[in-house]
C-alpha positions in Angstrom: 26.5 15.0 41.3 23.5 16.1 39.1 21.5 12.9 38.1 18.9 12.7 35.4 17.3 9.3 35.2 16.1 7.9 31.9 14.5 4.5 31.0 17.8 2.5 30.6 20.5 4.9 31.7 21.6 7.9 33.9 23.0 11.1 32.6 25.4 12.4 35.2 27.1 15.8 35.4 29.6 16.6 38.0 29.0 19.3 40.3 32.3 21.1 39.7 31.8 20.9 35.9 28.5 22.5 36.4 30.0 25.2 38.5 32.6 25.9 35.9 29.7 26.6 33.5 28.5 29.1 36.1 31.8 30.6 36.0 31.7 31.1 32.2 28.1 32.5 32.5 29.1 35.3 34.9 32.0 36.5 32.7 29.5 37.8 30.0 27.5 40.0 32.6 26.5 43.4 31.2 29.5 45.6 32.0 27.6 48.8 32.6 25.7 47.3 35.5 28.9 46.2 37.4 32.3 47.8 37.2 35.4 45.8 36.8 37.5 45.7 40.0 39.8 43.2 42.0 36.7 42.5 44.2 34.5 41.7 41.1 37.4 39.4 39.9 37.2 37.5 43.2 33.4 37.4 43.2 33.6 36.0 39.5 36.1 33.4 40.6 33.9 32.4 43.4 31.1 31.5 40.9 33.3 29.2 39.1 34.5 27.5 42.3 31.4 27.5 44.4 31.0 23.7 44.0 34.6 22.4 44.3 33.5 20.7 47.7 31.9 18.2 45.3 35.2 17.2 43.6 36.2 14.4 45.9 32.6 13.3 46.4 32.0 13.0 42.7 35.1 11.3 42.1 33.7 8.4 44.0 29.9 8.4 43.2 27.7 6.5 45.5 24.6 4.5 45.2 21.4 5.4 46.8 19.8 1.9 47.7 16.5 3.2 48.7 16.0 5.1 45.4 17.9 2.6 43.2 20.0 5.5 41.6 23.2 7.3 42.3 23.1 9.9 45.1 22.6 13.5 43.7 23.5 16.9 45.3 20.0 16.9 46.6 19.9 13.6 48.4 23.5 13.1 49.4 23.8 12.1 53.0 23.7 15.2 55.1 26.7 14.9 57.4 29.1 13.8 54.5 27.8 16.8 52.4 28.3 19.4 55.1 31.9 18.2 55.9 32.6 18.5 52.1 31.1 22.0 52.0 33.3 23.2 54.7 36.4 21.5 53.2 35.5 23.3 49.8 35.2 26.6 51.6 38.5 26.2 53.2 40.1 25.3 49.8 38.6 28.6 48.2 39.8 30.7 51.3 43.4 29.5 50.5 43.2 31.9 47.5 40.5 34.3 48.2 39.0 35.5 51.5 36.2 37.2 49.7 35.4 34.3 47.3 35.2 32.0 50.4 32.7 34.3 52.1 30.5 34.2 49.1 30.7 30.3 49.0 30.1 30.1 52.7 26.9 32.2 52.2 25.8 30.2 49.3 26.1 26.8 51.2 24.4 28.4 54.3 21.5 29.7 52.2 20.5 26.0 51.7 19.4 25.8 55.2 17.0 27.6 57.5 18.2 29.0 60.9 14.8 27.6 62.4 15.9 24.1 61.5 16.1 22.0 64.6 18.7 19.6 63.4 21.8 20.0 65.6 24.1 19.1 62.8 22.6 22.0 60.8 22.5 24.4 63.5 26.3 23.6 64.2 27.2 24.1 60.4 25.3 27.6 60.4 27.0 28.7 63.5 30.4 27.6 62.3 30.0 29.3 58.8 28.8 32.6 60.4 31.9 32.5 62.6 34.1 31.7 59.6 32.7 34.7 57.5 33.4 37.0 60.3 36.9 35.8 60.5 37.5 36.1 56.7 36.1 39.6 56.7 38.5 40.6 59.4 41.4 39.0 57.5 40.5 41.2 54.4 41.2 44.3 56.2 38.7 46.2 54.1 35.0 46.9 54.5 32.8 45.7 51.6 29.5 47.7 51.4 26.6 45.3 52.1 24.9 46.2 48.8 28.0 45.3 46.8 28.4 41.9 48.7 24.6 41.3 48.2 24.9 41.8 44.5 27.8 39.5 44.2 26.0 36.8 46.3 23.0 37.2 44.0 25.0 36.9 40.9 26.6 33.7 42.2 23.2 32.2 42.8 21.8 33.3 39.5 24.6 32.0 37.5 24.3 28.6 39.6 20.6 28.6 38.9 21.1 29.2 35.2 23.6 26.4 35.0 21.3 24.1 36.9 18.7 25.0 34.4 20.5 23.5 31.6 21.9 20.7 33.4 18.9 19.3 35.3 16.4 18.8 32.5 16.3 17.8 28.7 17.3 20.4 26.1 14.2 21.8 24.6 11.8 20.7 27.3 8.4 22.6 27.3 7.9 25.4 29.9 5.1 23.5 31.8 7.4 20.5 32.0 10.5 22.2 33.4 11.8 21.6 36.9 9.5 23.3 39.4 12.4 25.4 40.7 12.7 27.3 37.5 9.3 27.2 36.0 8.3 30.6 37.3 11.7 32.2 36.4 14.8 32.9 38.6 14.4 34.5 42.0 17.3 37.0 41.8 16.7 40.6 41.0 19.2 43.1 39.4 19.3 46.6 38.0 19.1 45.0 34.4 16.3 42.7 35.6 14.3 44.4 38.6 11.4 41.8 38.2 13.7 38.8 37.8 14.6 36.8 34.7 12.5 34.2 32.8 14.2 31.4 31.0 12.7 29.4 28.1 14.2 26.6 25.9 13.6 27.7 22.1 14.8 24.4 20.8 17.5 21.7 22.0 20.4 24.1 21.6 19.1 27.7 22.5 17.8 29.2 26.0 16.1 32.6 25.7 16.3 34.8 28.8 14.0 37.9 29.4 15.4 40.2 30.2 19.0 39.5 28.9 21.5 40.3 31.4 24.6 39.7 29.3 26.6 41.7 26.8 26.0 39.4 24.0 24.7 35.9 23.0 27.3 33.1 23.9 27.6 29.4 24.0 28.6 27.2 26.9 29.6 23.4 26.7 28.3 21.1 29.6 30.4 17.8 30.0 28.2 14.9 31.0 28.6 11.1 31.1 26.0 8.4 30.3 25.8 5.3 32.7 23.8 2.6 31.4 21.8 0.7 34.3 23.0 -2.7 33.0 26.8 -1.4 33.3 26.0 -0.2 36.7 24.6 -3.5 37.7 27.4 -5.5 36.3 30.4 -3.4 37.3 29.2 -1.1 40.2 28.6 2.6 40.0 32.1 3.8 40.4 33.7 1.7 37.7 30.8 2.3 35.3 31.2 6.0 36.0 34.9 6.2 35.3 34.6 3.9 32.2 31.9 6.1 30.7 32.8 8.4 27.9 32.8 12.2 28.6 30.4 13.9 26.1 29.6 17.6 25.8 26.1 19.5 25.4 26.3 22.8 23.7 23.8 25.5 24.9 23.6 29.1 23.6 21.9 31.7 25.5 20.1 34.3 23.6 17.9 37.5 24.1 14.1 36.8 23.9 
């Protein structure tokens, strides 16, 4: 869950809804920089499905007693989160081995191999073994540069979707989430020095350089949970009773 806290309410965005926005974003990528192929179709599908691990978790949101707010994707209990990651990757693998490899790489990238936590070390080891098995099952060799490009695109589209989900529309650059204030970390042929986002107003985000074929709009579903409703009815009932609204955002060239 993506959680934005306000004075009297929480604005919540389900992880899979955010991922579906990522999947919409990737379909607009400049065509001359990435040829259409069956492999690209699977890579694009991975972008839209990269957070399906969160579907069962977000269906039953949990309350963080320490922070007095719903658990988000950032602070969700580690063991439960890692198990969900692996379940989600397996679900993706039932349709596409290649997409599952990309999702596995994406989740593993959240953790350092130097981390001493045995739970994290086990997760990393199991995912490395899983990707080897998935690659063998594909019965084709994917060039490392193509795999890296598909992986970077997944992470960029994830970041761009998070950019519009994790902060208020129209926010000033200096007030943005620190993750994105200095631009996105991924580099592409169309953007060899990375891409800088900026809110122009509450409905438009400018990208420099612009990696897409044309300007386009996405719509982000969200729910408002008033703190009084959570206190009275509990978080899960308050969440499911809340109206699903939409935020429209248009990506434009600088």
